[in-house]
N, C-alpha and C positions, 0 to 999 in steps of 0.2 A: 224462412220469415211465412213461404207462403206455402212449406208443403201443406200443411194441413187443408187451408185451398182446395190446393188441385187436388189432392186425393178426393177427397170432397167431388167435386164436380167430375171427373175419372169415374168416380162411383155411380152416380148418375146417368153419366153417358153408356155407363156400360150393362148397366143392370134396370135401364127403361123404364126409373123413377126414383122421386124421393124416396118411397116406402121401400122399396128390396135395398136401395140404396142404405139408405140409415139400418137396415134389420142383417146386411152384407159389413157392415162397418160397427158396428156394432154402438151406431152410440141412436140417443133419439130425434125423430125428425124432426121437431124445433133449430135440434142442434144443428144436423147438419143443411137445413136451409141457413141456417143463420152464416156458415161459412161460405157455404156457393153466395150468397148474395154480397159476401163484405165482397168475395173475389171479382162479383160485378163493381159494385163502386168503388171498390183499390182501382179497377184502368178501366174505368168510364165505356162498362162492353155492357153485352147485351149475351147472356153464353143458353140459355133455352126459354122458348118460347111455350109460357105457363097459360093455362087453362084451368076447367074447373076439371075434365074431365082426362087431358092427355099433356105432356110432358115433351117439348120436341125440341134437336136444335137449332140454332143458329147455326148458319154459314160458318158465323166468326167460334163457335162447339166447335163446329167441327174437325174444324184447320186447329182448334187446341185439342181436340182430341187424337190425329196423330202423332203431336210431339210428346201427349200425355201419355199414349201408348208406348214410344220408343222410352221415355224417362220408367214406367216403374216396368218394362221389360229390362228394362240394365239396374234397377234398383235389384230381381226377381236374383236375375244373375249373378250380381255382386256377391249378392244373401250364399246360393246355392252354392260359389266357389265360398264363400267364409265356411258353410258348414263345412263341404272335403275340406276343407283345413283342420274342422276340427276333429272330425272323422277319423282326420289322416289318409283320405283319398287320395288329396295331392298337396305339396308341399316342398319347400326347404330345409334342408340343414348342413349349416358351415360346422366341419371341424378341423383346428387346428392341433397336429401334435409332432414333437420329436423327431417319431421315429413309428410308419402306422404299422408294425406289428403289433403293436399293444394295443389296438382297437381293433384289426380287420374280423378276429372269431364276433365281434359285437354288431360292425357295422352287415355282415353278412348276416345274423340271425337279426337285424332290422330291418334291409331288405326283402327277408322272407316275409317279413311279418307287412311291413308295409309298405309293397313294390311302387306306389305309386309316390313315395316320394324322393325325390334324388337328394343323393350326396356327394356334399364338396369335398376335399379332405388337400388342408396348404399343411406342407413339411416347414419349420422353422425350429427356430432357438430356443429357448426359454423364456427370454428377454422376447425376443419377437410375437412368441405364442402369449403371451400378458397383455405385450399391447392390441393384438387383434381382440382379442377380448371385450379390452378398455372400449378401442375403440369399431367394438359393435361390428366390426370386419368378421369375425363367429360368434359360433353360438356355445358351442362347448368346446374346452381345451387341452389337451394329453399330452404333461412336459416334468418335468424331476425336480425343477426350484419353484416352489411355489411362497410367496411372501405372505405371513400371515395380516387376514387384513378382509375384515368384517364382512365386505361389501361379496366374499366369493364363498361358495357353498365348494366343498373337497372334496371326495374317495381314493384314499392308498389305492390303487392298481394293484400294484406288485411293489418285491424288491428283489434287483439281483445285481449281484457281485459284479463290479469292476472287473478287465482283464488284460493282460497286454497282449496286442500282436503285432508277430512281427515273420518277416519269410520266410521260403522254406529254405533258400540258401543261410538264413543266418545263423551266427555257430551256435544258437540257442537252440535250433530247428527240433533238435533229440529230444529236448529237455521237458517236461510238460507241468512245472512250476519253477514259478524267482522267487525270493527275499524283496521286495521293496529298494530294501538300500541298492538292490542290482545296480540299480537305473542310474543311479548318479553316475552325471559324465558323461550318459547315453545320450544319443543322437534321441529325440524325440521329433513326433507328427503329433500336433495339438491342434484339437478346432479353435475356430473362432473364437473371441471373447462374447460373453453372454451366453456361451455353453455351459452348459453344469460339467458336465464330462472335465473340461478346460477346465474350472474353481475346482474341482475334489481335487486331479493330481496335481496341480500347485498346490495346494492349500495341505499336503500330503505330502510333500516335498520340505513346507515347510515346519508341519509336525514336527518331522525326524530331524529336520536342521540338515538336510540334505542338501546338496550342490546342484542346479538344475544343467544338463546339457543345453550346446545348441540343439533350435527346432525349428523344424516348417510346421507354418499357420494355416490350415486349408478348411474350406467352411464345404461342414459336411458330412455323414457316414463313408457316404459314396468315393468322397477326397479321399479318404483318410486311409481304406481299402486299398488304392491304387498308390496314395504315397510309400502305403507301407509294402504293398508287391513290389516295387521298381524299388525297395532298396534304402531309401529314402530316411528313416528311422523306426523307432516304436511306436508303433501306436499304439491308444487306451477305445473301450469299446462296453458297451455290458453284456456280459457273457450270452445272451437269446438270442443275442445282434449279432452271436462270431460266426450263424448259420455253416454255410460250407461252399469253400472258394480252395480248390487244389494250388493257389498259391502261398498260402496264409496260416502259418500254425497258432495257438492260443497257447496262452501261457497264463494262469495261473498266480497270483500275486499274496504272496504270506506278508506277514509282520504288517498290517497295514489297515486302515480301517475304512475300504472305501467300497462303497454301496450302492448304485442306484434305482432310488425310490421315484415310481412312478402315478403320477394323480390325475382322477378327473376333477375337470376342477369349469364351472360355470359362473355369472354372475345369479346374484341373488334376486336381481330384478328385474332379470328375464328365467328364472327356472321355474313361470310358470305355464312360459306361453308353451304349448301345445304339444308342439312337434321334439323340444328340448328336453318339457320334465319327460315323455317316451322314451329317451332315448335315454335320457341317465337314471331311468327305473328299470330300465332293461337292462342297463351295464351295470347299476348298484348288486341287483339279481345273481349276474350273471357271476358276477367280482365274488361276493356270496358262496355262490356253488361250488366254483370251476376252482379245482385247484390251478389248473391248464392257463389259468386266466393270470389269479390273480395268485402274490408272493403270501405274503402276509395279510391276510382280509381285515385291515385293519382299520377302520371310519374315522374320518375327524372330522367332528363341530364345523 
């Protein structure tokens, strides 16, 4: 309400007169004088002693200048901060992913280009990540089960087959693959409900009309590895997630329709935020050019 009047006062006080202040603010002198006069009238004070040759501040004006100096220094600091964020010299971005390895190469390149931006990565299942996006707890999500929702921007990062994981001392350890039907009645280790891996496996049992054996439910991929390594059953992960673990063997699954699709997702309403759009553009470009990052390089509108 009083910002323009305080700005006019501050300019007169720091520029040494109404004429120079008007030029500094790109205002006419009558307009500037009127703003200062209105500030004095509003609070029934006198800020300047005026005569035909000079303008000097009153004691009230001198005290107000100390305040407006702090005020406009804070404004300048705020603008500098916002400009740094706009240029990505500083800033923050939060990513939620069902597995970090899907995006770590993108993150590395982004950090190299924008070293002042802090990156936070959260790990969760598909339901949790979608919730993070809609609750504004994450800026970008990377997960496998994305609903058709007009509020979302979606890019397909990669497609990878699911594989079975068994312990080294399992009776199938010498094999390279199994038919999915061989899993009937076998003890399993499954991810928590809300996990896309869990849903795909259960859907495939239903599609092939196979009886699912008893199972242990665990949370997260590392728990899958530990449970399988200690002989608690057969687990399932995508092929790139297998990595290297001397305690485990990987089996390809034959005669089934199991593939993990990983998507990069953000809210359309937040896609114009500078740090989000920069990460999104970089990821999209890398997906198009780098087959190690993308499976089938397909974009979903």
